[in-house]
C-alpha positions as CSV (number, residue, x, y, z in Angstrom):
1,K,-13.8,15.3,241.0
2,E,-13.2,16.2,237.5
3,S,-10.5,14.1,236.8
4,N,-10.3,10.9,234.8
5,D,-8.8,7.4,236.3
6,S,-5.3,8.2,234.8
7,E,-5.3,11.9,236.4
8,R,-6.6,10.6,239.5
9,L,-3.7,8.2,240.0
10,D,-1.3,10.8,238.7
11,I,1.3,11.8,241.6
12,D,1.3,15.4,240.1
13,N,-2.3,15.9,240.4
14,G,-2.1,17.1,244.2
15,F,-0.3,18.4,247.0
16,I,-0.7,18.3,250.5
17,L,-2.4,21.4,252.4
18,C,-3.6,21.9,255.7
19,P,-7.3,21.2,256.0
20,N,-8.5,24.9,255.7
21,H,-6.4,25.8,253.1
22,D,-7.3,22.5,251.0
23,K,-11.2,23.7,251.5
24,L,-10.4,27.1,250.1
25,F,-8.4,25.6,247.1
26,D,-11.5,23.2,246.3
27,K,-13.9,26.0,246.8
28,G,-11.8,28.1,244.3
29,F,-11.0,30.7,246.9
30,I,-7.3,30.2,246.7
31,T,-5.0,28.9,243.9
32,F,-1.3,28.9,243.0
33,K,1.1,30.8,240.5
34,K,3.4,28.6,238.5
35,S,6.1,29.8,240.9
36,G,3.8,28.5,243.9
37,V,3.1,31.5,245.5
38,V,-0.6,31.5,246.6
39,I,-3.1,33.8,244.4
40,V,-6.1,34.7,247.1
41,S,-9.8,35.3,245.6
42,D,-11.1,39.1,246.0
43,K,-14.1,37.3,247.4
44,I,-12.1,36.3,250.6
45,I,-9.3,39.3,250.6
46,R,-10.5,40.7,253.9
47,D,-11.1,37.7,255.4
48,L,-7.1,36.7,255.1
49,P,-6.0,37.0,259.1
50,K,-9.1,34.9,260.2
51,L,-8.1,32.0,257.4
52,N,-4.4,32.4,258.1
53,I,-3.4,32.8,254.8
54,A,-0.2,35.1,254.6
55,D,0.8,36.6,251.1
56,R,3.9,34.6,251.4
57,L,2.3,31.1,251.3
58,A,3.6,29.1,248.6
59,C,4.3,25.6,247.6
60,E,7.0,23.7,245.7
61,L,5.8,22.8,242.5
62,T,6.6,20.3,239.7
63,Y,6.3,20.6,236.4
64,G,3.0,18.4,236.4
65,N,1.4,20.2,239.2
66,M,1.9,23.4,237.2
67,E,-0.4,21.8,234.3
68,Y,-3.1,20.9,236.9
69,L,-2.9,24.3,238.6
70,E,-3.2,25.9,235.3
71,W,-6.7,24.2,234.9
72,H,-7.7,24.9,238.3
73,R,-6.6,28.7,237.9
74,D,-9.0,28.7,234.5
75,E,-11.8,26.4,235.9
76,V,-12.3,26.5,239.6
77,F,-10.6,29.7,240.7
78,G,-12.9,32.8,241.2
């Protein structure tokens, strides 16, 4: 929602997650390191089993993904 038109069309600005992980990502409860490994917010750490999040959850990222995720970690994740 914060993206300009060019960023909205950039194939590196997004990746496919299952619906529950996508919602957690959008709300800033999870994000990803440059390595693609999930980072979980302390706000939901005790709910991991219910949310189906394993510490081994990872995404394969492009260099472009990494740039967008840096913004997500700084501006959305909490």
